[in-house]
C-alpha positions as CSV (number, residue, x, y, z in Angstrom):
1,M,98.3,48.5,88.0
2,K,100.6,50.9,85.8
3,N,97.7,51.0,83.2
4,T,95.3,52.0,86.0
5,L,97.4,54.8,87.1
6,K,97.7,56.1,83.3
7,I,94.2,56.2,82.9
8,L,93.3,57.8,86.2
9,F,96.0,60.3,85.1
10,I,94.6,61.0,82.0
11,T,91.3,61.2,83.3
12,A,92.5,63.7,86.0
13,V,94.2,65.9,83.1
14,M,91.0,65.9,80.9
15,L,88.7,67.1,83.5
16,A,91.2,69.6,84.8
17,C,91.2,71.2,81.3
18,H,87.7,71.4,81.0
19,D,86.7,74.9,80.7
20,K,83.4,75.8,82.6
21,E,80.8,77.3,80.0
22,E,80.4,80.6,82.3
23,E,84.2,81.4,82.3
24,I,84.3,81.6,78.4
25,V,84.4,85.0,77.2
26,E,83.3,85.2,73.5
27,P,85.0,87.6,71.3
28,G,82.8,90.7,70.8
29,D,81.0,90.4,74.2
30,C,82.4,94.1,75.0
31,S,83.3,92.9,78.5
32,I,86.3,94.6,79.3
33,P,85.4,98.1,81.4
34,A,87.5,101.1,80.5
35,T,87.3,104.8,80.7
36,V,88.2,107.2,78.0
37,R,91.3,109.6,78.7
38,N,92.2,112.6,76.8
39,K,96.1,112.7,76.4
40,Q,96.5,115.6,73.6
41,G,98.5,117.4,75.6
42,L,101.2,114.8,75.1
43,D,103.3,114.9,72.1
44,G,101.7,112.4,69.3
45,C,98.7,111.4,71.7
46,G,95.2,111.7,71.4
47,Y,92.2,110.0,73.2
48,V,93.3,106.6,75.0
49,F,91.5,103.8,77.1
50,E,92.5,103.2,80.6
51,L,91.6,99.8,82.0
52,T,90.8,99.1,85.4
53,D,94.2,97.9,86.3
54,G,95.6,100.9,84.7
55,T,96.7,99.6,81.4
56,I,96.6,102.1,78.6
57,L,95.3,101.3,75.3
58,E,96.0,103.3,72.2
59,P,93.4,103.0,69.5
60,A,95.0,102.2,66.1
61,P,94.2,104.9,63.6
62,L,91.8,104.5,60.6
63,L,93.8,104.0,57.9
64,F,92.7,103.5,54.1
65,C,93.9,104.1,50.8
66,G,91.8,105.8,47.9
67,T,88.3,107.2,48.3
68,P,85.9,106.4,50.4
69,P,83.5,104.5,51.3
70,L,84.5,104.5,54.9
71,P,84.3,101.3,56.7
72,S,81.4,100.3,58.5
73,K,80.9,100.0,62.2
74,E,81.3,96.2,61.9
75,Q,84.6,96.6,60.8
76,Y,85.5,99.7,62.6
77,P,83.7,100.1,65.9
78,L,85.4,103.6,66.4
79,I,84.0,105.3,63.2
80,D,81.1,107.2,64.9
81,F,82.2,106.7,68.3
82,Q,82.4,110.1,70.2
83,F,85.3,110.5,72.7
84,A,85.1,112.4,75.6
85,E,87.1,112.4,78.8
86,G,86.1,110.2,81.6
87,K,83.3,108.5,79.3
88,K,82.7,104.7,80.8
89,V,82.7,102.1,78.1
90,L,83.0,98.3,77.8
91,L,85.3,96.9,74.9
92,E,87.1,94.4,73.3
93,Y,90.3,94.7,71.4
94,E,93.0,92.7,69.7
95,V,97.0,94.1,70.2
96,T,98.6,95.0,66.8
97,D,102.0,95.0,65.8
98,M,101.7,98.9,64.7
99,P,104.2,101.1,66.7
100,S,102.9,103.4,69.3
101,A,102.9,107.2,68.2
102,C,102.0,108.2,72.0
103,M,104.3,105.5,73.8
104,L,101.8,105.4,76.7
105,G,100.5,101.8,76.2
106,K,99.6,99.1,73.5
107,T,98.2,99.9,70.0
108,V,95.0,97.9,69.5
109,N,92.2,97.5,67.2
110,I,88.9,98.1,68.9
111,T,86.8,95.1,67.9
112,C,83.9,96.2,70.1
113,I,82.7,99.2,72.2
114,H,79.5,100.3,74.0
115,E,79.2,103.3,76.1
116,V,78.1,102.6,79.7
117,S,75.6,104.9,81.1
118,V,76.3,106.1,84.6
119,S,73.5,107.0,86.9
120,V,74.1,109.5,89.9
121,Q,72.4,108.5,92.8
122,E,71.3,111.0,95.5
123,N,71.2,110.5,99.2
């Protein structure tokens, strides 16, 4: 009887821990919606990303030593991104241990970013 209970318990745990394929978000999918915000009026701030839950993400600055070549878009997705207040984007990020100059949110490395085109519907 004890062995049967152990087998049932282990089976239940294994089934409960199984992730459904459609719930998995692969890195680089750019699935997190955000809005670009201009915080240049605040000391030490520039453009930041505001997530739908109000979380503020401060993109880590591009740091490199020596002379160019500059990093590629794959290495630094913001290399040719045009910041503008209110621009809608989908992104992915990694939190860094870099201190925040702006102190509004987390300092992050943007790993993927895509602009979302917003169409205006007329009534």
